[in-house]
C-alpha positions as CSV (number, residue, x, y, z in Angstrom):
1,X,-89.3,71.5,161.9
2,X,-88.6,75.1,163.0
3,X,-90.0,78.1,161.2
4,X,-86.5,79.2,160.2
5,X,-85.7,75.7,158.8
6,X,-89.0,75.8,156.9
7,X,-88.0,79.2,155.5
8,X,-84.6,77.8,154.5
9,X,-86.1,74.8,152.7
10,X,-88.6,77.0,150.9
11,X,-85.7,79.2,149.7
12,X,-83.9,76.2,148.3
13,X,-87.0,75.2,146.3
14,X,-87.7,78.7,145.0
15,X,-86.8,79.1,141.3
16,X,-84.5,82.1,141.0
17,X,-83.0,83.7,137.9
18,X,-79.8,85.7,138.0
19,X,-79.2,88.3,135.3
20,X,-75.8,90.0,135.1
21,X,-76.1,93.6,134.0
22,X,-72.5,94.8,133.8
23,X,-68.9,93.6,133.7
24,X,-67.9,96.7,135.5
25,X,-67.7,97.9,139.1
26,X,-66.9,101.1,141.0
27,X,-65.3,99.1,143.8
28,X,-62.1,97.1,143.6
29,X,-62.6,94.4,146.1
30,X,-59.5,92.5,147.2
31,X,-61.4,89.2,146.9
32,X,-63.3,89.9,143.6
33,X,-64.2,86.6,142.0
34,X,-65.0,88.1,138.6
35,X,-62.1,90.5,138.2
36,X,-60.6,88.7,135.2
37,X,-63.9,89.1,133.3
38,X,-64.5,92.8,134.0
39,X,-64.0,94.8,130.8
40,X,-65.6,98.0,132.2
41,X,-68.7,97.7,130.0
42,X,-72.4,97.3,130.6
43,X,-73.9,94.2,129.0
44,X,-75.9,95.1,125.9
45,X,-79.6,95.8,126.5
46,X,-80.9,93.2,124.0
47,X,-78.9,90.4,125.7
48,X,-80.3,91.4,129.1
49,X,-83.9,91.5,127.8
50,X,-83.5,88.0,126.4
51,X,-82.1,86.8,129.7
52,X,-85.1,88.3,131.6
53,X,-87.5,86.5,129.3
54,X,-85.6,83.2,129.5
55,X,-86.0,83.2,133.3
56,X,-89.8,83.6,133.1
57,X,-90.0,80.9,130.5
58,X,-88.2,78.6,132.9
59,X,-90.8,79.4,135.6
60,X,-88.6,81.6,137.8
61,X,-90.5,83.9,140.2
62,X,-87.5,85.7,141.8
63,X,-85.3,87.9,139.6
64,X,-81.8,88.8,140.9
65,X,-80.0,91.6,139.1
66,X,-76.3,91.4,139.6
67,X,-73.0,92.5,138.1
68,X,-70.2,93.6,138.4
69,X,-72.1,96.4,139.9
70,X,-75.6,96.4,138.4
71,X,-76.7,99.8,139.6
72,X,-74.2,101.6,137.3
73,X,-75.9,100.3,134.2
74,X,-77.6,103.3,132.6
75,X,-80.9,101.4,132.2
76,X,-80.9,99.7,135.6
77,X,-84.3,101.1,136.6
78,X,-85.8,100.0,133.3
79,X,-84.7,96.4,133.9
80,X,-86.4,96.4,137.3
81,X,-89.6,97.6,135.7
82,X,-89.3,95.1,132.9
83,X,-88.8,92.3,135.4
84,X,-92.1,93.2,137.1
85,X,-93.9,93.5,133.8
86,X,-92.7,90.1,132.8
87,X,-94.3,88.6,135.9
88,X,-91.5,88.1,138.4
89,X,-93.0,88.2,141.9
90,X,-89.9,89.5,143.5
91,X,-87.1,91.6,142.1
92,X,-83.8,91.6,144.1
93,X,-80.4,93.2,143.5
94,X,-76.9,92.4,144.6
95,X,-75.1,95.7,145.0
96,X,-72.3,97.6,146.8
97,X,-75.0,100.1,147.7
98,X,-73.3,103.2,146.7
99,X,-75.8,104.4,144.0
100,X,-78.6,104.1,146.6
101,X,-76.9,106.9,148.5
102,X,-78.8,109.1,146.1
103,X,-82.4,109.4,147.5
104,X,-84.0,110.0,144.0
105,X,-82.3,106.9,142.6
106,X,-83.5,104.8,145.6
107,X,-87.1,106.0,145.3
108,X,-87.2,105.4,141.5
109,X,-85.8,101.8,141.9
110,X,-88.4,100.9,144.5
111,X,-91.3,102.5,142.6
112,X,-90.1,100.5,139.5
113,X,-90.5,97.3,141.6
114,X,-87.3,96.6,143.5
115,X,-88.2,94.7,146.6
116,X,-84.9,93.6,148.1
117,X,-81.3,94.7,148.1
118,X,-78.4,92.5,149.2
119,X,-75.5,94.9,149.9
120,X,-71.9,93.8,149.9
121,X,-70.5,95.5,152.9
122,X,-67.9,93.1,154.5
123,X,-66.9,95.5,157.3
124,X,-68.2,97.9,159.9
125,X,-65.5,100.6,159.9
126,X,-64.2,102.9,157.1
127,X,-60.7,101.5,157.5
128,X,-61.6,97.8,157.2
129,X,-64.1,98.6,154.4
130,X,-61.3,100.3,152.4
131,X,-58.9,97.4,153.0
132,X,-61.4,94.9,151.6
133,X,-63.2,96.9,148.9
134,X,-60.3,99.0,147.6
135,X,-62.2,102.3,147.9
136,X,-62.8,104.8,150.6
137,X,-66.6,104.8,150.2
138,X,-67.9,103.4,153.4
139,X,-70.0,106.5,154.3
140,X,-71.6,106.5,150.8
141,X,-72.4,102.7,151.0
142,X,-73.8,103.1,154.5
143,X,-76.0,106.0,153.4
144,X,-77.3,103.8,150.6
145,X,-78.2,101.0,153.1
146,X,-80.0,103.5,155.3
147,X,-81.9,105.0,152.3
148,X,-83.1,101.5,151.3
149,X,-84.3,100.7,154.8
150,X,-86.1,104.1,155.1
151,X,-87.9,103.4,151.8
152,X,-89.1,100.0,153.0
153,X,-86.9,97.8,150.9
154,X,-85.9,94.4,152.4
155,X,-82.2,94.8,153.1
156,X,-79.6,92.0,153.7
157,X,-75.8,92.2,154.0
158,X,-73.2,90.0,152.3
159,X,-69.9,89.4,154.2
160,X,-67.1,87.7,152.5
161,X,-65.1,86.0,155.3
162,X,-61.4,86.8,155.3
163,X,-58.5,86.7,157.7
164,X,-59.0,90.5,158.1
165,X,-62.7,90.5,159.1
166,X,-63.2,87.1,160.8
167,X,-61.8,88.3,164.2
168,X,-64.4,91.1,164.3
169,X,-67.3,89.3,162.5
170,X,-69.5,89.5,165.7
171,X,-69.0,93.3,165.8
172,X,-69.8,93.6,162.1
173,X,-73.1,91.7,162.6
174,X,-74.0,93.8,165.7
175,X,-73.2,97.0,163.8
176,X,-75.7,96.3,161.1
177,X,-78.3,94.8,163.4
178,X,-78.3,98.2,165.2
179,X,-79.2,99.8,161.9
180,X,-82.1,97.4,161.4
181,X,-80.5,94.7,159.2
182,X,-81.3,91.2,160.4
183,X,-80.4,89.0,157.4
184,X,-76.8,88.2,156.5
185,X,-75.1,85.9,154.0
186,X,-71.7,84.7,155.2
187,X,-69.6,83.8,152.1
188,X,-66.6,81.6,152.0
189,X,-63.6,83.0,150.2
190,X,-63.5,81.4,146.7
191,X,-60.0,80.6,145.5
192,X,-60.3,82.3,142.1
193,X,-60.1,85.9,140.8
194,X,-58.3,88.6,142.7
195,X,-58.6,86.8,146.1
196,X,-56.3,84.0,145.1
197,X,-54.3,85.4,142.3
198,X,-53.2,88.7,144.0
199,X,-54.1,88.6,147.7
200,X,-54.0,85.1,149.0
201,X,-51.4,85.8,151.6
202,X,-53.5,88.5,153.2
203,X,-57.0,87.1,152.9
204,X,-57.0,83.3,153.5
205,X,-57.4,82.1,157.0
206,X,-56.6,78.7,158.5
207,X,-59.3,76.3,159.6
208,X,-59.1,77.2,163.3
209,X,-59.3,81.0,162.6
210,X,-62.4,80.5,160.5
211,X,-64.0,78.2,163.1
212,X,-63.2,80.5,166.0
213,X,-64.4,83.7,164.2
214,X,-67.6,82.1,163.3
215,X,-68.3,80.5,166.7
216,X,-67.7,83.9,168.4
217,X,-70.1,85.6,166.0
218,X,-72.7,82.9,166.1
219,X,-73.4,83.5,169.8
220,X,-75.8,86.0,168.3
221,X,-77.7,83.3,166.4
222,X,-80.2,83.0,169.3
223,X,-81.7,86.3,168.4
224,X,-85.1,85.4,166.9
225,X,-85.0,88.3,164.5
226,X,-81.7,87.2,163.0
227,X,-81.5,85.2,159.7
228,X,-78.1,83.9,158.9
229,X,-77.2,82.1,155.6
230,X,-73.9,80.6,154.6
231,X,-72.6,80.4,151.1
232,X,-70.0,77.8,150.1
233,X,-68.9,77.5,153.7
234,X,-67.9,74.0,154.7
235,X,-70.0,72.4,157.5
236,X,-66.8,71.6,159.5
237,X,-66.6,75.3,160.5
238,X,-70.2,75.2,161.8
239,X,-70.2,72.5,164.4
240,X,-72.9,73.4,166.9
241,X,-74.7,75.4,164.2
242,X,-75.1,72.8,161.5
243,X,-78.6,74.2,160.7
244,X,-76.8,77.2,159.1
245,X,-75.0,75.0,156.5
246,X,-76.0,75.7,152.9
247,X,-78.3,73.0,151.6
248,X,-76.4,70.4,149.6
249,X,-78.8,70.9,146.7
250,X,-77.1,74.2,146.1
251,X,-74.4,72.2,144.4
252,X,-76.7,72.2,141.3
253,X,-76.1,75.9,141.0
254,X,-72.4,75.6,141.6
255,X,-71.7,72.9,138.9
256,X,-74.5,73.6,136.4
257,X,-73.6,77.3,135.9
258,X,-72.2,79.2,133.0
259,X,-68.7,77.7,133.0
260,X,-69.9,74.1,132.4
261,X,-66.5,72.7,133.3
262,X,-67.9,69.4,134.7
263,X,-70.2,69.0,131.7
264,X,-67.1,69.1,129.5
265,X,-65.3,66.8,131.8
266,X,-68.0,64.1,131.4
267,X,-68.7,64.7,127.7
268,X,-65.1,65.1,126.3
269,X,-62.8,64.2,129.1
270,X,-61.5,67.8,129.1
271,X,-59.8,68.5,132.5
272,X,-61.3,71.0,135.0
273,X,-59.9,74.4,134.0
274,X,-58.1,75.2,137.3
275,X,-56.3,71.8,137.2
276,X,-55.4,71.5,133.6
277,X,-51.8,72.7,134.1
278,X,-51.4,70.5,137.2
279,X,-52.6,67.4,135.3
280,X,-50.2,68.1,132.4
281,X,-47.3,67.8,134.9
282,X,-48.7,64.6,136.3
283,X,-48.9,62.0,133.4
284,X,-49.9,59.1,135.8
285,X,-53.4,58.1,136.4
286,X,-53.3,59.5,140.0
287,X,-55.7,62.2,141.0
288,X,-54.0,65.6,141.2
289,X,-54.7,68.4,143.5
290,X,-53.7,72.0,142.9
291,X,-53.0,74.9,145.2
292,X,-56.6,76.1,145.1
293,X,-58.1,72.8,146.1
294,X,-57.7,73.1,149.9
295,X,-59.8,76.3,149.8
296,X,-62.4,75.2,147.4
297,X,-66.0,74.4,148.6
298,X,-66.6,72.0,145.7
299,X,-63.4,70.0,146.2
300,X,-65.3,66.8,147.3
301,X,-67.6,66.9,144.3
302,X,-64.7,67.7,142.0
303,X,-62.6,64.8,143.3
304,X,-65.6,62.4,142.9
305,X,-66.4,63.7,139.4
306,X,-62.8,63.3,138.2
307,X,-62.6,59.8,139.7
308,X,-65.6,58.7,137.7
309,X,-64.5,60.5,134.6
310,X,-61.1,58.7,134.8
311,X,-62.8,55.4,135.1
312,X,-61.6,54.5,138.6
313,X,-62.8,51.1,139.7
314,X,-66.3,50.9,141.2
315,X,-68.5,48.3,142.8
316,X,-72.3,47.8,142.6
317,X,-74.4,48.2,145.8
318,X,-75.6,44.8,146.8
319,X,-79.3,44.5,145.9
320,X,-80.2,42.6,149.0
321,X,-78.4,45.0,151.4
322,X,-80.8,46.1,154.2
323,X,-81.4,49.8,154.5
324,X,-81.2,51.0,158.1
325,X,-83.9,53.7,158.3
326,X,-86.0,54.9,161.3
327,X,-88.4,52.0,161.3
328,X,-85.9,49.3,160.5
329,X,-83.7,50.3,163.4
330,X,-86.6,49.9,165.8
331,X,-87.5,46.5,164.3
332,X,-84.0,45.3,164.6
333,X,-83.7,46.3,168.2
334,X,-86.7,44.1,169.0
335,X,-85.0,41.0,167.6
336,X,-83.0,38.4,169.4
337,X,-79.4,37.6,168.4
338,X,-80.1,34.8,166.0
339,X,-82.9,36.7,164.2
340,X,-80.7,39.9,164.1
341,X,-77.8,38.0,162.5
342,X,-80.1,36.5,160.0
343,X,-81.8,39.8,159.1
344,X,-78.5,41.6,158.6
345,X,-76.4,38.8,157.0
346,X,-76.4,40.5,153.6
347,X,-75.2,43.8,154.9
348,X,-76.6,46.9,156.4
349,X,-76.4,50.5,155.1
350,X,-77.7,53.6,156.8
351,X,-80.5,55.5,155.0
352,X,-79.4,58.7,153.1
353,X,-81.5,61.1,151.1
354,X,-80.9,64.1,148.9
355,X,-83.8,66.2,150.3
356,X,-83.2,67.2,153.9
357,X,-86.9,66.7,155.0
358,X,-86.8,63.2,153.6
359,X,-83.4,62.6,155.2
360,X,-84.8,63.5,158.7
361,X,-87.7,61.2,158.2
362,X,-85.6,58.3,157.1
363,X,-82.7,58.6,159.5
364,X,-82.6,56.1,162.4
365,X,-83.1,57.5,165.8
366,X,-79.6,58.3,167.3
367,X,-80.4,56.6,170.6
368,X,-81.6,53.5,168.7
369,X,-78.4,53.5,166.7
370,X,-76.3,53.6,169.8
371,X,-78.2,50.6,171.3
372,X,-78.2,48.6,168.0
373,X,-74.5,49.1,166.9
374,X,-72.9,47.0,169.6
375,X,-75.2,44.1,168.9
376,X,-74.4,43.8,165.2
377,X,-71.9,41.3,163.8
378,X,-71.2,43.5,160.7
379,X,-70.5,47.2,160.4
380,X,-73.2,49.7,159.2
381,X,-72.1,50.8,155.8
382,X,-72.2,54.5,155.1
383,X,-71.3,55.4,158.7
384,X,-67.8,56.2,160.1
385,X,-66.1,53.8,162.5
386,X,-67.0,55.8,165.6
387,X,-70.7,55.2,164.7
388,X,-70.3,51.5,164.1
389,X,-69.2,51.8,160.4
390,X,-66.5,49.9,158.6
391,X,-62.9,50.5,159.5
392,X,-61.7,50.1,155.9
393,X,-62.7,52.3,152.9
394,X,-65.5,51.2,150.6
395,X,-65.1,51.1,146.8
396,X,-66.8,53.8,144.8
397,X,-70.4,52.8,144.1
398,X,-71.3,52.1,140.5
399,X,-73.3,54.6,138.5
400,X,-76.8,53.4,137.4
401,X,-78.9,54.0,134.3
402,X,-80.1,57.3,135.6
403,X,-76.6,58.8,135.5
404,X,-75.5,57.4,132.1
405,X,-76.7,58.0,128.5
406,X,-74.8,56.1,125.8
407,X,-72.0,55.5,128.3
408,X,-71.6,59.2,129.0
409,X,-72.1,60.5,132.5
410,X,-74.9,63.1,132.7
411,X,-74.1,66.0,135.0
412,X,-77.4,66.8,136.7
413,X,-78.2,63.1,137.6
414,X,-74.5,62.8,138.8
415,X,-75.0,65.7,141.2
416,X,-78.0,63.9,142.6
417,X,-76.0,60.7,142.9
418,X,-73.1,62.5,144.6
419,X,-75.3,64.1,147.2
420,X,-77.1,60.8,148.1
421,X,-74.1,58.4,148.0
422,X,-70.8,60.4,148.3
423,X,-71.4,63.7,150.1
424,X,-69.6,62.9,153.4
425,X,-68.2,65.4,155.9
426,X,-66.2,65.5,159.1
427,X,-65.6,67.6,162.2
428,X,-62.4,69.5,162.6
429,X,-61.9,67.3,165.7
430,X,-61.5,64.3,163.3
431,X,-58.0,65.6,162.6
432,X,-57.0,63.9,165.9
433,X,-58.6,60.6,165.1
434,X,-56.5,57.5,164.4
435,X,-58.9,56.5,161.6
436,X,-58.9,59.9,159.9
437,X,-56.9,58.9,156.9
438,X,-59.2,56.0,156.0
439,X,-62.5,57.3,157.3
440,X,-64.7,58.9,154.6
441,X,-66.9,60.7,157.2
442,X,-70.6,61.1,157.9
443,X,-73.3,61.8,155.3
444,X,-73.9,65.5,155.1
445,X,-77.6,65.4,155.8
446,X,-77.1,63.1,158.8
447,X,-74.5,65.6,160.0
448,X,-77.1,68.4,159.6
449,X,-79.7,66.3,161.5
450,X,-77.6,64.7,164.3
451,X,-74.9,67.4,164.5
452,X,-71.2,66.8,164.1
453,X,-71.0,66.3,167.8
454,X,-71.8,62.6,167.2
455,X,-68.4,62.1,165.7
456,X,-65.9,60.9,168.4
457,X,-62.2,60.7,167.4
458,X,-60.8,57.2,168.0
459,X,-57.5,57.3,169.8
460,X,-54.5,55.4,168.5
461,X,-54.0,52.2,170.6
462,X,-50.8,52.2,172.7
463,X,-47.9,50.5,171.0
464,X,-49.6,50.7,167.6
């Protein structure tokens, strides 16, 4: 496993604690996710102090101060200092960088214990910056970034990907690399807040534009100094760079957060907020999709969660089904036809795991799979048809005791269940496959391990 992959896995396992300091911001970003909740006020000091303490009580070692814009809270420096005094090893902030243009403020923040700043820049020219952030403050933000670097803070840059900056994403990365920034977080545009409600026609890009902009920019990924992270970005846009896909376990953060919409779905049957109106207009028991769904990173999880909450029919996994893992694949290859048929008569299912390291260790060797597949009389469940999987969809797997308490679905165990059993992905090339409508795809961790290149669209037979 590469050093960068080790670093990524270590980051996944680190306990982080986010504390919001304000519901105010001195920018007006066209894609702001929290615009509806901004009331222009700092969060009361006693609430922030309690949040800081709660994080340490939970074992968090990294404190992340966010907003709104956290640096405009009048006691911002005090909260950094308090975080260090409480025992956080690392204090980070998410900021637009403008307050750091004041040298005295930057020095005070670093002396108080600030170690890292993630700056939301999104652009490399004053004109594009103003289009995206709603303010003509690019020189000020840039000065803040330079001040932080000069004062030895770790600096990374956030870039929300839109139709406006994707065509020049490579130039944006190069611009900040020339200033000494080598860590970037590329964020998928979330279909909520100002982005969707006010600016969807200007900001949302189609699948091919996203893919092409990313692939052009990711020609820089070979630079050993460069660390790229993706946030909520679907793996289908990262073919050839699957190692950059956000770890599936980040779903825990997405669905166990403050809004608790899925917890309510499982406990009371209350519909997911963004689909409540759509569901009311659809009294049937069919699964509804709304206008936000095609752009939403958690759509696959949301669809699965609602299916289970609605009580759609499920089937138990056969207990005597053989798991096709690394060692089993080698053993099966060594068998003659009669022994192979006898060994696999109760079904064969590819090994999947939640943890990526465990997934790599368990996965059958791809070359072994290619040799074994044509010899089998039955398909390998859990794989797409182009990799010797079934040609018809499987029923949803039944939940087990771990996911249910008194008949109610428990959210955290369900996330684990979803990642292991249901988190399946495709290539954009699969759009041309004759089986696309019935194929569920490839398990996400197998796609990360083997690459989406293993998926080969099946052509429609002539006359079909």
